[in-house]
C-alpha positions in Angstrom: 2.7 6.6 -13.3 3.4 5.0 -9.9 2.2 5.7 -6.4 4.6 7.1 -3.8 3.3 6.7 -0.2 4.7 8.5 2.8 4.3 6.8 6.1 4.4 7.9 9.7 7.3 5.7 10.8 5.8 2.3 9.7 6.8 2.1 6.0 8.8 -1.2 6.5 5.8 -2.8 8.2 3.4 -1.5 5.5 5.6 -2.7 2.6 6.0 -6.2 4.2 2.2 -6.3 4.6 1.6 -5.3 0.9 4.2 -7.8 -0.3 2.4 -10.6 1.5 -1.1 -9.4 0.6 -0.4 -8.8 -3.0 2.1 -11.5 -3.7 4.9 -9.1 -4.3 8.5 -8.4 -3.2 10.5 -5.5 -2.0 13.0 -4.6 -4.7 14.9 -1.9 -2.8 15.0 -0.5 0.6 17.3 2.1 2.3 17.0 3.6 5.7 17.8 7.1 6.6 20.8 5.8 8.6 22.1 3.9 5.5 21.9 7.0 3.3 24.8 9.4 2.7 23.1 11.7 5.3 23.1 8.8 7.9 25.6 10.4 10.2 23.4 13.6 10.4 20.2 11.7 10.9 18.6 11.8 14.4 18.8 8.4 16.1 15.0 8.2 16.1 15.0 8.0 12.3 18.1 6.0 11.5 16.1 2.8 11.0 13.2 4.5 9.3 12.8 4.0 5.5 14.2 6.8 3.4 13.1 5.1 0.1 11.8 1.7 -0.9 10.2 0.1 -3.9 7.7 -2.8 -3.9 6.8 -4.7 -7.0 3.5 -6.7 -7.1 1.1 -7.8 -9.8 3.3 -6.2 -12.5 3.2 -2.7 -10.8 5.4 -0.8 -8.4 4.6 1.2 -5.3 7.4 3.4 -3.8 7.3 4.5 -0.2 9.2 6.1 2.6 8.8 7.3 6.1 8.4 11.0 6.5 11.7 12.8 7.3 12.3 14.2 10.8 10.2 17.3 11.4 7.6 16.6 8.8 4.0 16.1 10.1 1.9 13.2 9.0 -1.6 14.3 7.9 -3.0 11.0 6.8 -4.2 10.0 3.3 -6.7 12.1 1.4 -8.1 12.4 -2.1 -6.9 9.1 -3.7 -7.3 5.4 -3.5 -4.9 2.7 -4.7 -6.7 0.4 -7.1 -6.0 -3.3 -7.6 -7.5 -5.3 -10.4 -8.4 -8.9 -9.8 -8.7 -11.5 -12.5 -11.9 -13.0 -11.1 -14.4 -12.6 -8.3 -12.6 -15.2 -6.1 -9.2 -13.5 -6.4 -10.8 -10.2 -5.8 -12.5 -11.5 -2.6 -9.2 -12.8 -1.3 -7.4 -9.6 -2.1 -10.1 -7.6 -0.4 -10.1 -9.8 2.7 -6.3 -9.7 3.0 -5.9 -6.0 2.5 -8.7 -5.1 4.9 -7.3 -7.2 7.7 -7.0 -4.9 10.7 -8.3 -2.0 8.6 -11.8 -0.6 7.9 -14.2 -1.6 5.1 -15.7 1.5 3.6 -17.8 -0.4 0.9 -18.2 -4.1 1.3 -17.0 -6.4 -1.5 -19.9 -7.3 -3.7 -21.2 -7.3 -7.3 -22.1 -3.8 -8.7 -23.6 -2.7 -12.0 -20.0 -2.3 -13.5 -18.3 -5.2 -11.9 -19.0 -8.8 -10.6 -16.7 -7.9 -7.6 -15.8 -4.5 -6.2 -15.1 -3.2 -2.7 -13.4 -0.3 -0.9 -11.3 -0.2 2.3 -8.8 1.6 4.3 -6.0 -0.8 5.3 -4.5 -0.9 8.8 -2.1 1.9 7.9 -4.9 4.2 6.7 -4.2 3.8 3.0 -7.4 3.7 0.9 -7.8 0.9 -1.6 -10.3 -0.2 -4.2 -10.5 -3.9 -5.3 -12.1 -4.4 -8.7 -12.9 -7.2 -11.1 -13.5 -6.3 -14.8 -16.7 -7.4 -16.4 -16.2 -10.7 -18.3 -15.8 -10.2 -22.1 -18.8 -11.4 -24.0 
């Protein structure tokens, strides 16, 4: 399974941020204006993302801006989770993803992990950063 995020007109900015934060790259991106429906797309949406795919850390996230006339209601009921290989990498991921956003649980050791934290990034997307317990 892969996550598909809908943005309120800032999908290109969000995907560029995720590519930088997670060491990934945008594999595909098409605007509404570039699509077969481009000529029928309102000018306000021609440069908005109709569909894009980001690959990072061996996973993919797909995204788009909402089409004209669809209301953005924020993000509820889920978190994107990223696994770090160790505490230091987890700390860096947490710091980078939370830049301009809101920390909802500070990054720290827990009973299940030597490093875990929760945040909402500057686009309002909820994230969890986790480090697995070392194998004994």
